[in-house]
Jmol script that loads the backbone (N, CA, C; Angstrom):
load data "model"
ATOM      1  N   MET A   1      12.613  -7.803   7.138  1.00  0.00           N
ATOM      2  CA  MET A   1      11.405  -7.252   6.568  1.00  0.00           C
ATOM      3  C   MET A   1      10.544  -6.689   7.687  1.00  0.00           C
ATOM      4  N   LYS A   2      10.059  -5.489   7.491  1.00  0.00           N
ATOM      5  CA  LYS A   2       9.203  -4.827   8.467  1.00  0.00           C
ATOM      6  C   LYS A   2       7.764  -4.903   7.979  1.00  0.00           C
ATOM      7  N   THR A   3       6.852  -5.207   8.895  1.00  0.00           N
ATOM      8  CA  THR A   3       5.431  -5.297   8.557  1.00  0.00           C
ATOM      9  C   THR A   3       4.608  -4.486   9.539  1.00  0.00           C
ATOM     10  N   VAL A   4       3.646  -3.736   9.012  1.00  0.00           N
ATOM     11  CA  VAL A   4       2.748  -2.921   9.823  1.00  0.00           C
ATOM     12  C   VAL A   4       1.324  -3.188   9.356  1.00  0.00           C
ATOM     13  N   GLU A   5       0.413  -3.369  10.319  1.00  0.00           N
ATOM     14  CA  GLU A   5      -1.005  -3.545   9.997  1.00  0.00           C
ATOM     15  C   GLU A   5      -1.777  -2.294  10.390  1.00  0.00           C
ATOM     16  N   PHE A   6      -2.757  -1.943   9.564  1.00  0.00           N
ATOM     17  CA  PHE A   6      -3.644  -0.833   9.883  1.00  0.00           C
ATOM     18  C   PHE A   6      -4.911  -0.954   9.051  1.00  0.00           C
ATOM     19  N   ASN A   7      -5.907  -0.150   9.397  1.00  0.00           N
ATOM     20  CA  ASN A   7      -7.162  -0.131   8.653  1.00  0.00           C
ATOM     21  C   ASN A   7      -7.128   0.979   7.619  1.00  0.00           C
ATOM     22  N   VAL A   8      -7.755   0.718   6.490  1.00  0.00           N
ATOM     23  CA  VAL A   8      -7.870   1.721   5.439  1.00  0.00           C
ATOM     24  C   VAL A   8      -8.702   2.881   5.982  1.00  0.00           C
ATOM     25  N   ARG A   9      -8.298   4.075   5.623  1.00  0.00           N
ATOM     26  CA  ARG A   9      -8.966   5.295   6.087  1.00  0.00           C
ATOM     27  C   ARG A   9     -10.469   5.240   5.790  1.00  0.00           C
ATOM     28  N   GLU A  10     -11.256   5.686   6.740  1.00  0.00           N
ATOM     29  CA  GLU A  10     -12.716   5.605   6.652  1.00  0.00           C
ATOM     30  C   GLU A  10     -13.289   6.400   5.485  1.00  0.00           C
ATOM     31  N   ASN A  11     -12.688   7.529   5.141  1.00  0.00           N
ATOM     32  CA  ASN A  11     -13.222   8.377   4.073  1.00  0.00           C
ATOM     33  C   ASN A  11     -12.461   8.226   2.758  1.00  0.00           C
ATOM     34  N   LEU A  12     -11.731   7.131   2.608  1.00  0.00           N
ATOM     35  CA  LEU A  12     -10.929   6.920   1.402  1.00  0.00           C
ATOM     36  C   LEU A  12     -11.819   6.640   0.198  1.00  0.00           C
ATOM     37  N   VAL A  13     -11.572   7.356  -0.892  1.00  0.00           N
ATOM     38  CA  VAL A  13     -12.187   7.045  -2.179  1.00  0.00           C
ATOM     39  C   VAL A  13     -11.138   6.239  -2.930  1.00  0.00           C
ATOM     40  N   TYR A  14     -11.360   4.932  -3.000  1.00  0.00           N
ATOM     41  CA  TYR A  14     -10.357   4.044  -3.588  1.00  0.00           C
ATOM     42  C   TYR A  14     -10.693   3.822  -5.053  1.00  0.00           C
ATOM     43  N   ASP A  15      -9.888   4.406  -5.906  1.00  0.00           N
ATOM     44  CA  ASP A  15     -10.085   4.276  -7.339  1.00  0.00           C
ATOM     45  C   ASP A  15      -8.726   4.239  -8.020  1.00  0.00           C
ATOM     46  N   ALA A  16      -8.728   4.254  -9.338  1.00  0.00           N
ATOM     47  CA  ALA A  16      -7.466   4.173 -10.086  1.00  0.00           C
ATOM     48  C   ALA A  16      -6.560   5.370  -9.786  1.00  0.00           C
ATOM     49  N   LYS A  17      -7.148   6.520  -9.520  1.00  0.00           N
ATOM     50  CA  LYS A  17      -6.343   7.706  -9.207  1.00  0.00           C
ATOM     51  C   LYS A  17      -5.576   7.499  -7.898  1.00  0.00           C
ATOM     52  N   THR A  18      -6.258   6.999  -6.878  1.00  0.00           N
ATOM     53  CA  THR A  18      -5.609   6.741  -5.591  1.00  0.00           C
ATOM     54  C   THR A  18      -4.511   5.700  -5.745  1.00  0.00           C
ATOM     55  N   ALA A  19      -4.813   4.627  -6.464  1.00  0.00           N
ATOM     56  CA  ALA A  19      -3.815   3.579  -6.692  1.00  0.00           C
ATOM     57  C   ALA A  19      -2.619   4.143  -7.449  1.00  0.00           C
ATOM     58  N   GLY A  20      -2.872   4.980  -8.434  1.00  0.00           N
ATOM     59  CA  GLY A  20      -1.793   5.594  -9.207  1.00  0.00           C
ATOM     60  C   GLY A  20      -0.915   6.502  -8.367  1.00  0.00           C
ATOM     61  N   GLU A  21      -1.535   7.256  -7.472  1.00  0.00           N
ATOM     62  CA  GLU A  21      -0.767   8.124  -6.569  1.00  0.00           C
ATOM     63  C   GLU A  21       0.158   7.290  -5.694  1.00  0.00           C
ATOM     64  N   LEU A  22      -0.381   6.202  -5.154  1.00  0.00           N
ATOM     65  CA  LEU A  22       0.429   5.346  -4.289  1.00  0.00           C
ATOM     66  C   LEU A  22       1.632   4.799  -5.054  1.00  0.00           C
ATOM     67  N   VAL A  23       1.400   4.281  -6.236  1.00  0.00           N
ATOM     68  CA  VAL A  23       2.483   3.708  -7.039  1.00  0.00           C
ATOM     69  C   VAL A  23       3.507   4.785  -7.409  1.00  0.00           C
ATOM     70  N   THR A  24       3.038   5.968  -7.735  1.00  0.00           N
ATOM     71  CA  THR A  24       3.945   7.071  -8.084  1.00  0.00           C
ATOM     72  C   THR A  24       4.826   7.449  -6.896  1.00  0.00           C
ATOM     73  N   TYR A  25       4.232   7.592  -5.713  1.00  0.00           N
ATOM     74  CA  TYR A  25       5.011   7.931  -4.521  1.00  0.00           C
ATOM     75  C   TYR A  25       6.034   6.842  -4.202  1.00  0.00           C
ATOM     76  N   LEU A  26       5.646   5.590  -4.390  1.00  0.00           N
ATOM     77  CA  LEU A  26       6.554   4.479  -4.066  1.00  0.00           C
ATOM     78  C   LEU A  26       7.655   4.295  -5.110  1.00  0.00           C
ATOM     79  N   SER A  27       7.529   4.923  -6.254  1.00  0.00           N
ATOM     80  CA  SER A  27       8.559   4.764  -7.289  1.00  0.00           C
ATOM     81  C   SER A  27       9.897   5.354  -6.861  1.00  0.00           C
ATOM     82  N   ASP A  28       9.877   6.226  -5.865  1.00  0.00           N
ATOM     83  CA  ASP A  28      11.116   6.856  -5.386  1.00  0.00           C
ATOM     84  C   ASP A  28      11.844   6.037  -4.325  1.00  0.00           C
ATOM     85  N   VAL A  29      11.224   4.969  -3.815  1.00  0.00           N
ATOM     86  CA  VAL A  29      11.887   4.150  -2.807  1.00  0.00           C
ATOM     87  C   VAL A  29      12.476   2.898  -3.463  1.00  0.00           C
ATOM     88  N   THR A  30      13.544   2.398  -2.860  1.00  0.00           N
ATOM     89  CA  THR A  30      14.204   1.224  -3.426  1.00  0.00           C
ATOM     90  C   THR A  30      13.737  -0.083  -2.799  1.00  0.00           C
ATOM     91  N   SER A  31      13.064   0.001  -1.684  1.00  0.00           N
ATOM     92  CA  SER A  31      12.595  -1.196  -0.982  1.00  0.00           C
ATOM     93  C   SER A  31      11.532  -1.935  -1.785  1.00  0.00           C
ATOM     94  N   ASN A  32      11.459  -3.243  -1.550  1.00  0.00           N
ATOM     95  CA  ASN A  32      10.348  -4.037  -2.059  1.00  0.00           C
ATOM     96  C   ASN A  32       9.199  -3.813  -1.097  1.00  0.00           C
ATOM     97  N   VAL A  33       8.008  -3.525  -1.630  1.00  0.00           N
ATOM     98  CA  VAL A  33       6.861  -3.191  -0.798  1.00  0.00           C
ATOM     99  C   VAL A  33       5.671  -4.042  -1.232  1.00  0.00           C
ATOM    100  N   PHE A  34       5.015  -4.669  -0.262  1.00  0.00           N
ATOM    101  CA  PHE A  34       3.865  -5.520  -0.552  1.00  0.00           C
ATOM    102  C   PHE A  34       2.708  -5.139   0.353  1.00  0.00           C
ATOM    103  N   ILE A  35       1.493  -5.280  -0.192  1.00  0.00           N
ATOM    104  CA  ILE A  35       0.279  -5.060   0.582  1.00  0.00           C
ATOM    105  C   ILE A  35      -0.484  -6.374   0.617  1.00  0.00           C
ATOM    106  N   VAL A  36      -0.909  -6.750   1.820  1.00  0.00           N
ATOM    107  CA  VAL A  36      -1.718  -7.954   1.997  1.00  0.00           C
ATOM    108  C   VAL A  36      -3.091  -7.520   2.484  1.00  0.00           C
ATOM    109  N   ALA A  37      -4.116  -7.933   1.754  1.00  0.00           N
ATOM    110  CA  ALA A  37      -5.501  -7.653   2.124  1.00  0.00           C
ATOM    111  C   ALA A  37      -6.303  -8.915   1.863  1.00  0.00           C
ATOM    112  N   GLY A  38      -6.888  -9.457   2.914  1.00  0.00           N
ATOM    113  CA  GLY A  38      -7.606 -10.721   2.755  1.00  0.00           C
ATOM    114  C   GLY A  38      -6.634 -11.813   2.346  1.00  0.00           C
ATOM    115  N   ASN A  39      -6.934 -12.500   1.269  1.00  0.00           N
ATOM    116  CA  ASN A  39      -6.064 -13.566   0.759  1.00  0.00           C
ATOM    117  C   ASN A  39      -5.121 -13.086  -0.338  1.00  0.00           C
ATOM    118  N   ALA A  40      -5.153 -11.808  -0.644  1.00  0.00           N
ATOM    119  CA  ALA A  40      -4.336 -11.264  -1.734  1.00  0.00           C
ATOM    120  C   ALA A  40      -3.071 -10.608  -1.199  1.00  0.00           C
ATOM    121  N   ARG A  41      -1.970 -10.848  -1.896  1.00  0.00           N
ATOM    122  CA  ARG A  41      -0.690 -10.193  -1.595  1.00  0.00           C
ATOM    123  C   ARG A  41      -0.180  -9.623  -2.908  1.00  0.00           C
ATOM    124  N   VAL A  42      -0.002  -8.308  -2.959  1.00  0.00           N
ATOM    125  CA  VAL A  42       0.407  -7.672  -4.209  1.00  0.00           C
ATOM    126  C   VAL A  42       1.619  -6.776  -4.004  1.00  0.00           C
ATOM    127  N   ASN A  43       2.338  -6.563  -5.074  1.00  0.00           N
ATOM    128  CA  ASN A  43       3.450  -5.630  -5.102  1.00  0.00           C
ATOM    129  C   ASN A  43       2.840  -4.227  -5.091  1.00  0.00           C
ATOM    130  N   ALA A  44       3.171  -3.439  -4.087  1.00  0.00           N
ATOM    131  CA  ALA A  44       2.595  -2.103  -3.953  1.00  0.00           C
ATOM    132  C   ALA A  44       3.103  -1.130  -5.009  1.00  0.00           C
ATOM    133  N   LYS A  45       4.092  -1.525  -5.787  1.00  0.00           N
ATOM    134  CA  LYS A  45       4.602  -0.682  -6.865  1.00  0.00           C
ATOM    135  C   LYS A  45       3.952  -1.036  -8.201  1.00  0.00           C
ATOM    136  N   SER A  46       3.013  -1.961  -8.195  1.00  0.00           N
ATOM    137  CA  SER A  46       2.309  -2.399  -9.402  1.00  0.00           C
ATOM    138  C   SER A  46       0.911  -1.807  -9.422  1.00  0.00           C
ATOM    139  N   ILE A  47       0.627  -0.970 -10.408  1.00  0.00           N
ATOM    140  CA  ILE A  47      -0.681  -0.335 -10.494  1.00  0.00           C
ATOM    141  C   ILE A  47      -1.796  -1.370 -10.618  1.00  0.00           C
ATOM    142  N   ILE A  48      -1.582  -2.397 -11.415  1.00  0.00           N
ATOM    143  CA  ILE A  48      -2.600  -3.444 -11.584  1.00  0.00           C
ATOM    144  C   ILE A  48      -2.816  -4.184 -10.270  1.00  0.00           C
ATOM    145  N   GLY A  49      -1.736  -4.496  -9.567  1.00  0.00           N
ATOM    146  CA  GLY A  49      -1.850  -5.181  -8.292  1.00  0.00           C
ATOM    147  C   GLY A  49      -2.605  -4.366  -7.268  1.00  0.00           C
ATOM    148  N   VAL A  50      -2.273  -3.095  -7.175  1.00  0.00           N
ATOM    149  CA  VAL A  50      -2.912  -2.236  -6.186  1.00  0.00           C
ATOM    150  C   VAL A  50      -4.394  -2.048  -6.508  1.00  0.00           C
ATOM    151  N   ILE A  51      -4.728  -1.845  -7.769  1.00  0.00           N
ATOM    152  CA  ILE A  51      -6.127  -1.703  -8.153  1.00  0.00           C
ATOM    153  C   ILE A  51      -6.900  -2.984  -7.857  1.00  0.00           C
ATOM    154  N   SER A  52      -6.264  -4.129  -8.102  1.00  0.00           N
ATOM    155  CA  SER A  52      -6.955  -5.415  -7.937  1.00  0.00           C
ATOM    156  C   SER A  52      -7.369  -5.691  -6.485  1.00  0.00           C
ATOM    157  N   LEU A  53      -6.783  -4.997  -5.529  1.00  0.00           N
ATOM    158  CA  LEU A  53      -7.157  -5.197  -4.132  1.00  0.00           C
ATOM    159  C   LEU A  53      -8.587  -4.736  -3.840  1.00  0.00           C
ATOM    160  N   ALA A  54      -9.079  -3.770  -4.610  1.00  0.00           N
ATOM    161  CA  ALA A  54     -10.440  -3.243  -4.432  1.00  0.00           C
ATOM    162  C   ALA A  54     -10.731  -2.940  -2.954  1.00  0.00           C
ATOM    163  N   LEU A  55      -9.849  -2.174  -2.357  1.00  0.00           N
ATOM    164  CA  LEU A  55      -9.981  -1.852  -0.928  1.00  0.00           C
ATOM    165  C   LEU A  55     -11.206  -0.995  -0.648  1.00  0.00           C
ATOM    166  N   LYS A  56     -11.763  -1.215   0.518  1.00  0.00           N
ATOM    167  CA  LYS A  56     -12.906  -0.442   0.989  1.00  0.00           C
ATOM    168  C   LYS A  56     -12.529   0.202   2.324  1.00  0.00           C
ATOM    169  N   PRO A  57     -13.209   1.294   2.684  1.00  0.00           N
ATOM    170  CA  PRO A  57     -12.929   1.916   3.981  1.00  0.00           C
ATOM    171  C   PRO A  57     -13.005   0.901   5.112  1.00  0.00           C
ATOM    172  N   ASN A  58     -12.086   1.020   6.030  1.00  0.00           N
ATOM    173  CA  ASN A  58     -11.971   0.180   7.225  1.00  0.00           C
ATOM    174  C   ASN A  58     -11.471  -1.235   6.957  1.00  0.00           C
ATOM    175  N   ASP A  59     -11.114  -1.586   5.711  1.00  0.00           N
ATOM    176  CA  ASP A  59     -10.493  -2.885   5.460  1.00  0.00           C
ATOM    177  C   ASP A  59      -9.169  -2.942   6.210  1.00  0.00           C
ATOM    178  N   LYS A  60      -8.857  -4.092   6.783  1.00  0.00           N
ATOM    179  CA  LYS A  60      -7.580  -4.274   7.467  1.00  0.00           C
ATOM    180  C   LYS A  60      -6.555  -4.745   6.438  1.00  0.00           C
ATOM    181  N   ILE A  61      -5.404  -4.061   6.410  1.00  0.00           N
ATOM    182  CA  ILE A  61      -4.334  -4.447   5.496  1.00  0.00           C
ATOM    183  C   ILE A  61      -3.020  -4.535   6.262  1.00  0.00           C
ATOM    184  N   ALA A  62      -2.088  -5.272   5.674  1.00  0.00           N
ATOM    185  CA  ALA A  62      -0.731  -5.343   6.206  1.00  0.00           C
ATOM    186  C   ALA A  62       0.214  -4.870   5.109  1.00  0.00           C
ATOM    187  N   VAL A  63       1.154  -4.042   5.473  1.00  0.00           N
ATOM    188  CA  VAL A  63       2.151  -3.538   4.532  1.00  0.00           C
ATOM    189  C   VAL A  63       3.509  -4.043   4.984  1.00  0.00           C
ATOM    190  N   SER A  64       4.220  -4.694   4.065  1.00  0.00           N
ATOM    191  CA  SER A  64       5.559  -5.202   4.348  1.00  0.00           C
ATOM    192  C   SER A  64       6.546  -4.528   3.419  1.00  0.00           C
ATOM    193  N   ALA A  65       7.703  -4.199   3.954  1.00  0.00           N
ATOM    194  CA  ALA A  65       8.749  -3.580   3.144  1.00  0.00           C
ATOM    195  C   ALA A  65      10.103  -4.135   3.565  1.00  0.00           C
ATOM    196  N   ASN A  66      10.951  -4.324   2.577  1.00  0.00           N
ATOM    197  CA  ASN A  66      12.278  -4.864   2.808  1.00  0.00           C
ATOM    198  C   ASN A  66      13.279  -4.031   2.026  1.00  0.00           C
ATOM    199  N   GLY A  67      14.187  -3.367   2.740  1.00  0.00           N
ATOM    200  CA  GLY A  67      15.197  -2.548   2.091  1.00  0.00           C
ATOM    201  C   GLY A  67      15.647  -1.419   2.989  1.00  0.00           C
ATOM    202  N   SER A  68      16.553  -0.632   2.478  1.00  0.00           N
ATOM    203  CA  SER A  68      17.147   0.433   3.280  1.00  0.00           C
ATOM    204  C   SER A  68      16.171   1.548   3.626  1.00  0.00           C
ATOM    205  N   ASP A  69      15.136   1.726   2.814  1.00  0.00           N
ATOM    206  CA  ASP A  69      14.151   2.772   3.092  1.00  0.00           C
ATOM    207  C   ASP A  69      12.768   2.180   3.377  1.00  0.00           C
ATOM    208  N   ALA A  70      12.755   1.030   4.039  1.00  0.00           N
ATOM    209  CA  ALA A  70      11.502   0.328   4.344  1.00  0.00           C
ATOM    210  C   ALA A  70      10.565   1.180   5.186  1.00  0.00           C
ATOM    211  N   ASP A  71      11.102   1.865   6.181  1.00  0.00           N
ATOM    212  CA  ASP A  71      10.252   2.705   7.035  1.00  0.00           C
ATOM    213  C   ASP A  71       9.569   3.800   6.224  1.00  0.00           C
ATOM    214  N   GLU A  72      10.310   4.421   5.330  1.00  0.00           N
ATOM    215  CA  GLU A  72       9.751   5.468   4.480  1.00  0.00           C
ATOM    216  C   GLU A  72       8.654   4.895   3.580  1.00  0.00           C
ATOM    217  N   ALA A  73       8.891   3.720   3.017  1.00  0.00           N
ATOM    218  CA  ALA A  73       7.909   3.086   2.134  1.00  0.00           C
ATOM    219  C   ALA A  73       6.606   2.807   2.873  1.00  0.00           C
ATOM    220  N   ILE A  74       6.708   2.292   4.076  1.00  0.00           N
ATOM    221  CA  ILE A  74       5.514   1.994   4.865  1.00  0.00           C
ATOM    222  C   ILE A  74       4.772   3.281   5.217  1.00  0.00           C
ATOM    223  N   GLU A  75       5.502   4.319   5.548  1.00  0.00           N
ATOM    224  CA  GLU A  75       4.865   5.609   5.863  1.00  0.00           C
ATOM    225  C   GLU A  75       4.117   6.175   4.650  1.00  0.00           C
ATOM    226  N   ILE A  76       4.666   5.971   3.465  1.00  0.00           N
ATOM    227  CA  ILE A  76       3.988   6.434   2.248  1.00  0.00           C
ATOM    228  C   ILE A  76       2.644   5.721   2.094  1.00  0.00           C
ATOM    229  N   VAL A  77       2.641   4.415   2.273  1.00  0.00           N
ATOM    230  CA  VAL A  77       1.399   3.649   2.139  1.00  0.00           C
ATOM    231  C   VAL A  77       0.396   4.094   3.209  1.00  0.00           C
ATOM    232  N   LYS A  78       0.866   4.289   4.430  1.00  0.00           N
ATOM    233  CA  LYS A  78      -0.020   4.743   5.497  1.00  0.00           C
ATOM    234  C   LYS A  78      -0.585   6.122   5.201  1.00  0.00           C
ATOM    235  N   LYS A  79       0.219   6.989   4.620  1.00  0.00           N
ATOM    236  CA  LYS A  79      -0.237   8.352   4.293  1.00  0.00           C
ATOM    237  C   LYS A  79      -1.339   8.316   3.236  1.00  0.00           C
ATOM    238  N   VAL A  80      -1.188   7.461   2.241  1.00  0.00           N
ATOM    239  CA  VAL A  80      -2.158   7.411   1.149  1.00  0.00           C
ATOM    240  C   VAL A  80      -3.417   6.639   1.532  1.00  0.00           C
ATOM    241  N   LEU A  81      -3.246   5.515   2.220  1.00  0.00           N
ATOM    242  CA  LEU A  81      -4.391   4.636   2.496  1.00  0.00           C
ATOM    243  C   LEU A  81      -4.899   4.686   3.927  1.00  0.00           C
ATOM    244  N   GLY A  82      -4.035   5.032   4.866  1.00  0.00           N
ATOM    245  CA  GLY A  82      -4.393   4.932   6.274  1.00  0.00           C
ATOM    246  C   GLY A  82      -5.046   6.136   6.850  1.00  0.00           C
TER     247      GLY A  82
END
end "model"
wireframe off; spacefill off
backbone 0.3
color backbone group
């Protein structure tokens, strides 16, 4: 399992649309992908899970992915949130 930590983009507008985009982009990867923020760990392919994180700009998160396309999955999360 690969894990990368980064801060949420400073100008990110985090709403259901952003969460939906992330889940849609991740639907094409086969890896299991999780986001950890604070005490919460959610499946990054779950719209409810991603929305429930209620991320704010500059929040520190960790993204973990396990599978053949783990690097691609992490890059997708970084592109949308980082």
